[in-house]
N, C-alpha and C positions, 0 to 999 in steps of 0.2 A: 504494499499500499504506500504511495507516495505520499509527500508532507501535504500537500494540498486536500487530497482525499482525506486523509486523517484530521486535519484542520475542521475541514467541514463536518466531518462525521461527530468530532468532539463536540462542536458548537451543536450539533442536533442533540446530541446525547444531555448537554449542560441544559440544554432548552427543556427537555422532558423532565430532567430532575427538578427545575426550578419553577416548574408551572404551579400556579396556586389555584387548588380546585379545578384542575384541567383547563385552564384559561390561558391565552397565547396574545403575546404582543406583536402586534403588526405594525412595523415602522420601514419607511425608505430610508436608503442608505444615501446622507446628505453630507457625508464627511469624508469619506474617500470611496465615491461610488465607482465601480468599473465601467469600462467602456464597454457599451451595448451596440449589437448589429441588430437592427428591426426590420421586418417587412410588414408593411402596411398595406393589406388589400381591402379596397371598397368598391362597392357597386350601387348604383342608383337606378332605380326603375321610376318613371312616371307614367301613369295612366290617366287618360281622359275619361271623364264619365260616360257612360253608355247613353246613346241616344239612338233614336229610330231610324237616322240617316246612314247607319254605318252598321255592318255586321258584327264587328268586333272594335272595341274602343283603340283609339290611335295610342300609342305606347312610343316611349324613348328608353334606351338602355345605354348607360355608359358603366365602365370598369376600368379601374386603374391598381396598378401593382407599384409600389414606390418602396426601396431599399434605403434605409438612413442609418445613420451613425448618430448616437446620443453618447455626450461626454460631459462630464461636469467641468466646469471652468473657473469656478472659486467657491469656495464655503465660507458662510459668514459665523459669527459668533453666537447668534440666537438660534443655530441648529438648522437654518436653511441653507440653500445652496444655488447657484445660478449654473443652468443647464445650458446645451447648444445641441439641436438636431440638425445634422447636416444631411440633405438629401442627395446620395448616390447615384441611383438611377430610378428612371420612372418609364412605364409602359402603361398607355393610355388608349383607351377604345371607346367608341360611340356609333351608335348605328344612325344618327343624326348628323353626323360632322365628316368632312371630308378628310383626306388623308394628310392635304397641308395643315389642316387645322389641328390634327394629331400631333404633328411634329411641332407647331408652334405651342401647343399646350404643354408637350413634353419638356421642351426647353425651359418654357415658364416654370414648371413644377421643380425641376431639377436646379433652378437658383432660388428656390422658397425655402431658403436655410431659416430657421427661427430659434429664438431664446427665451427662456422663461425662468422665473424664481420659483424654487419649490420646498416647500416646508417637510418634515418629516413624515406629516400624514398624507402626503400627496397632493395637498392644494397648491395651486399654482396663480401666480401673479405676476405682474409685468412682463405680459407676453409682446415680443416685438417680432416682425417679420421682416428679413431684408428684400429689397427690389419690390415692395409693397404696390410701388406705382405701375409696375408691369402687370398687375392682377388683371385678368381677362373681365373680372366682374361676376363670375358664375359661382354660385356657393358650393356645388360639387366639389371645385378646385380649389376649397380654403384646407391646406393640409392639417395647419394647426387647430383648425375647429375639429375636424374629424379626430384628431389625435386627443383633444381634450375632451371629446365625447366620451371616448372609451378609457381615459384615465380613471383608476378608482381613487377614491379619497377614503383612508383609513381611519378607523374610530378614535384612535389618540389616547386609548386606555385598553387594558387588557380585556378580552371577550372570550366566549365560550363558544363552543358548537351550537348552532341555532340563535346566536344572538343577532339582532338587527341595529342598524344606524342608519340617519339619514344627513345628507349634505345637500346644499345648492351650491352650484359652480358659475361663475360670470364669465362668458366665453365673449371675447370682442369679435366683431365684424367691422365690415366697411359701413360707417356711420350707423351704427346699432349695437346694443350690447345684448346678449341672449342669456337668459338665467335659465339654467338646467338643474333641474330637481333629480337627485339621486338618492335611491335607495338601497341598503347593501344588506346581505345575509352571509355569515360565516358557516359555509355548507360542509366542509370537512377538512381536516388537517392530517397529512401523512409524511411519510420519509420515501425520497425516490431517489436512488443512486446517492445516498447519504446527504441529500439535501432536504430540508425541512420545507414543505410546501402547504399553503393553504388555498382552497377553493372559496372564491365568493361569489354569489350570485348577486347580479345587479338590475335595477331597474331604472328608468329615465322618463322624466316628461319634460316638454318645453314648449313654446309657442315662437314660431318664426316669425320674427320682427322684419318688415321690409327693409332695406338698405334704399334710402332715399337719394342717395347720388348714383344709383345703377339705372341701367336702361330697362333691365327686366329684374321686378321686385316682386319678391315672394312673400306670401303672409298666411297665417293661419289662424282662423278664429276660434278653434278649439285647440287641445294639446295633441301634440305628436308624441307618441309612447315608444318606449323601447326596453328590451329585456336582452340579458346576456350573463356572461360570467367572466371571472378571471383568475388566472393561476398565478398566484403570488409566491415568490421564491423568498420565504423568510429568512434563509441563512444569509443570502447575499442583499436583501433589502431591496428586490426589484421586480418588475413584472416579468413573468417567463411568457404568457399569452394571454389574450382574451377574445370574445366575440360579442358582437351587439348586433341585434336586429332591431331597425326603427321602422314605425308606419305611422301615417297619418293623412290628412287632407289640406291643401295649400290652394290659395288663389295665386294665379301668375299674370300678374300685370306688364305687359310689353309697351314700354313708352313710346317708343319709336313709332312701331305699328300700330299704335291707339287700339289695342287689342287686351281684352280681359279675359283669362281663361281661368274660369271658377271650378272648385271642388275636385283638382286633379290629386288624385290619390299617388303617395310615395311610398317606397319600400327602399331603405337603405340597410345594407349589410356591412358591417366593417369586421374585419380580424387583424388581428395584431399577433405577431410573433417575434420574440427576442431571445438573443442569446449574448452570453458573455464573451467579449472578445479576447481570446486568449492571449494573443499576440500583445496585448497592451500591458 
């Protein structure tokens, strides 16, 4: 057994011995966080409401796959840290866009590096995106917003299996701030390859706020809702993977075309997989 595996196993054993009444402390590593390689997959399906003039409702489907690197840039005395997410590669497809548009969007997304400040519970603040002026103005292409939707917020105190907690998250957009309400449940705690893991169930809801600076503005009258789960690496204090499926109805206002498309059904699926970069 090499030293790294021995250290991780020792940490897991100590955790098991130190738990009070089977409780567990969940916290992100914000002091010496390892560099992580992430794969972010997201798909968005938009369906027009059925009417008598079409045999099937019109729809649009987009898919993107982004490879990125997350690294800690500085740690602060209050237990928080500054992180930077650099986009390495992007693959984007849409059934309503041309190949030229694909390439432009991929080039834009590849330059969409962003930074944020994070506390030990995973709450994020001061997010900023580089080259934001290049943004095409399409909500599906805001990688920071996609990442913040699936990012868990931990309870901040020890929890037991079955415990639940709630948090609200402010996600910035162009000309608007979206409040996302998140509810979590600790579903399982286990050891995998000597690493202590936690499975966390997650539910979210929010209202889409229109960007008054964009030519295409999306707004939801009711809540958009979603559910999924997170695998959290307790030993290293990082997210290992997550999935989230979101659905709801929005009104789409095309300002240039002076056209309002009401009650569009959207389904968004987000998958996140991370692994520690052993070379760092």
